C-alpha atoms as one frame of an Amber mdcrd trajectory, in Angstrom:
protein
  -3.053  -5.840 -18.909  -2.612  -3.651 -15.861  -0.915  -5.203 -12.863  -3.077
  -3.874 -10.048  -0.907  -5.390  -7.320   2.212  -3.664  -8.635   0.491  -0.273
  -8.848  -0.761  -0.483  -5.264   2.473  -1.973  -3.890   4.646   0.650  -5.610
   2.455   3.444  -4.256   2.559   2.085  -0.699   6.327   1.480  -0.816   6.878
   5.044  -1.975   4.375   6.783   0.302   4.822   4.853   3.562   7.319   6.330
   6.016   8.422   3.116   7.709   9.668   4.934  10.800   6.110   5.914  11.798
   4.034   3.052  13.243   0.620   4.239  12.062   1.747   5.317   8.585   0.891
   2.127   6.689  -2.589   1.949   8.200  -3.079   5.613   7.304  -2.084   4.987
   3.658  -4.525   2.060   3.366  -7.295   4.169   4.890  -6.567   6.979   2.429
  -6.882   4.533  -0.476 -10.101   3.035   0.922 -11.675   6.447   1.392 -10.464
   7.798  -1.955  -8.529  10.798  -0.647  -7.643  13.419  -3.253  -3.910  12.883
  -2.610  -4.143   9.271  -3.815  -3.892   8.867  -7.598  -7.055   7.489  -9.223
  -5.031   4.681 -10.771  -4.081   3.467  -7.276  -7.649   3.670  -5.975  -9.009
   1.837  -9.020  -6.312  -0.828  -8.817  -6.916  -1.374  -5.104 -10.607  -1.951
  -5.777  -9.714  -4.655  -8.309  -7.657  -6.657  -5.806  -9.049  -9.700  -4.052
  -8.454 -10.402  -0.357  -5.480 -12.667  -1.013  -3.744 -10.010  -3.109  -4.293
  -7.369  -0.416  -2.771  -9.660   2.236   0.215 -10.337  -0.018   0.801  -6.590
  -0.332   0.495  -6.179   3.431   3.053  -8.973   3.920   5.512  -7.323   1.527
   5.095  -3.924   3.176   5.534  -5.478   6.644   8.736  -7.224   5.554  10.104
  -3.987   4.117   9.211  -2.056   7.279  10.884  -4.700   9.412  13.988  -4.610
   7.208  14.248  -0.818   7.360  13.720  -0.663  11.108  15.953  -3.555  12.135
  18.922  -1.280  12.686
């Protein structure tokens, strides 16, 4: 069974430059709009997530961004 949360989280962790404020929002928008740069697997997995799972991913990304920028 595919772990949709892991696919989306891994993609966002890898593709989000945490030093740019708007970057995370841009990555989510790219997934939502199905940009060509986003792998199909990520787009499909994101569509399978429920609201709770999306908020959990956002929380994890926010914590990582805070950790990286706390210096």
